[in-house]
C-alpha positions, 0 to 999 in steps of 0.5 A: 484517477483514470490517469493514475490506473493507466499510468500504473497499468494496474488496479481500478477506479470506482465511485464511493457507495457513501459519497458520489463526487468521491472517487477511489484508486484500488490496486488489484492484487498483491503480486501486480502492486510492482508498478506501485512500488516501482512509482514510489521508487523514482518519485519518492514520497516526501512526507511523513507518509514516506515512513508509512510507505517504507513500512508497507513495502517491507510488508509487501516483500515478506508477503511475496516472499512467502515468510508471513506463513511462519510465526516469525514472519507473521510477527514482522507482519503484525508490527510493521502494521501497527507502525504503517500508519502509528501517527494517524488520527485514525489508528489509535 
């Protein structure tokens, strides 16, 4: 996980409090997610998660453009957010 953090040059790695053998990479700040987006543009996800990433990336763009501050932009984010993991077991 530390190698991933160093590759992306953003975020941090921590142990999960509920499991001492599980680590978590957390990106820190919406404006600092550019390296993650760039990485996945260079090396596209080849699974069903590519659809979720595409929607997440669109949400990111809306927020950076500050379009989430109006009703139309916020509605777009809400719709996309529901679709990000629509096929996941954790999102009924």
